[in-house]
N, C-alpha and C positions, 0 to 999 in steps of 0.2 A: 741630909742624904736624899737625894733625888731618884725618884722610882722613875722608870721609863715604861710607858706602855705598850703594852703589844699590840702590834698590829693583827687583829685576827681577821681580817678579812681576807689577808694576803695566805696566812696558812689555813684557812677554811678552803681555798683555790686551792693550794697545794695537795691538801689532804683529799678533796673532790677528785683531783684529777688522778691521785694516786688509787682509789678507788674504782672509778671508772677503769684505768689500763688494767689493772688487777681483774674487776669483769669480764674485759674484754678479751683478755688471755686466757681466763679461765673458759671462756664462752667457745674460743676458737679452739682449745685443746679438746675440750669435752666434744665437741660437733665431730672431731675426727673419726673418732669411734662408732658414731650413727652412723656417717655418711654411708652407703651402699655401694661397695665396690662394684667399680662397673668394668666387667668383665667379658668375654665371650666365653661359653663352655661350648664345646664339642658334643655330642650325643648321638647314639645310633639309632636307627630306626625302630630299635624296640622301644627303648627309655623314648622316643618321641611318641610311639604309637599309646604308651602308656601314659604320658602326660595327656594326651588328646583326650583319651578315655577316663580320665580321672578328674572330672565334671566338680568334685567335690575340693581338691588341692588345688586346681588349677580353673576356678569359674570363669576366669578372664582371657584365657590364655586365647592368645593370636596367632593365626597360620599364616605366614608370609610366604608366597611364592616369586621369587624373584627372577623369573623364566621371562620370555618374549609371549607376548599374546597369543600368537600361534601355537606355541608349546602347550599355552595353559589351556587354549580351546581343545585340546587334543585329550589330554587327562591331567588331572589335579587331586589334591586331597580336598574333601569336603570342608566347606566353609573358609577353604583357603582365599585370604585378600590378594590380588595380582598388584605388584607395584614391579616392573622390570629394573634389574638391577641398575641399569643405563640413567633410568628416571630417578633412583632413591633418593639420591642426595637433593632434589629439587622439589620432593613431595615428602619430606620430613614430617611437614605440619602436620598432616593427613595421621600420621603416628602419634600426634604429640598425648594423646589420651592413654597410650598405651607404654608411657616413660617408663612407669615403675610395676609393669605387667610383665608376665613371662612372653616370652617372643619366638617361636619356633620359624626358624628362616630355613627355606630349602629351595633347592633349584635343580637340573636334570642328575649331573654329578656330584655336586658338593664344591665347584671351585667358584662360582659365581656368589652362592650362600656365602661362602666365607668372604667374601671381599664385602657383601652385604652387610655382615655379622659385624665386620670392623665397622665399615661407616655408621652403622647403629651405635655402636659402643663411643666411637669417636665422639657422638652427637649427644651424649650421658643419658643412653638408653641402658639400664641397667641389669635387665633379666633379658640377655640375648643367648640364643640356645641353636647352636648350627646344627642341622641335620646331616651328618656325615653318609656319604653314598646318594643323597639326593634321592629323587622318585622312583629314579632306575633301582635303588638297593630296596627303599618302600615296596615296589612292584616284586621284585625278587623275594621278596619275604614273605609273599603274601596275604599283605595284608590291602583291605578295601582302598579304592579310587574310583573317580567319578571320571567317565568317559564322556563326551559329547559326539553322539552317535552322529549329528550332521559334520562334524568338521573330517569324517572320514573321506577319502578321496580315492577315486579308482585308478591305480597304477595302469597307465596306458602303453603297454609293450608293446612292439610290433604286431605279434599274432593277434592280439586284441584290435588293432587299428587297422587290420586287415581285414578281419570278419567286420567292423563297423562299416567301413567302405562298401565291402561285396553287398553287406545287408542293405545298405542305403541305394545302392546302384538297384538292387533286385527291387525295390519299393517304386521307385523311380520308372524302372521297366513296367512293372505292372500297371502303375498309374496312366503311363503315355500309351499302351495297348488297350486299355478300357477305354481311356479320352475317345482314341482313333474309332474305335468300336461303335461308341453313341454318335460322334461323327458320322460314321458311315450307315448304319442304320437312320440317321434322322435323312439322310440326303436320297434315301428310296422312298 
């Protein structure tokens, strides 16, 4: 009777391949449960206010203002980072440290912050909070915000313009009269 010798190297290869595939499958299935779901959460200004003031629960919270620089310079939330929504796609690298951190996004009334929040979620930011109503709702709720007093402007209405012209004309007339008086007195 002839005994056939089994090729152990071939069966070891199949055994290792089977174990490797099993471990890979196990890893892929188990990782689905641990991946953070990337969603945008809409929150009220009250919820945003509570999050901003809760430094224990949200120690690394980022407040992102997506309005224009002119709007930001007029008023904004304390410690807010400005990245206008039009620039957000090109400046995502600046926010990379906040990928797994809570980010509250706001604008003037809520439409641009919704767009910006969706952009962040689409780029793997996992804890994005869209503040409904924007800074207008925040101010109407009576919460504190920062005003840049240097950004206030004078509204030049017609009466203001006329009074300014009359005042400037009056100063010029007084200057000319005084100059004439000095010239006349020096000629005597």
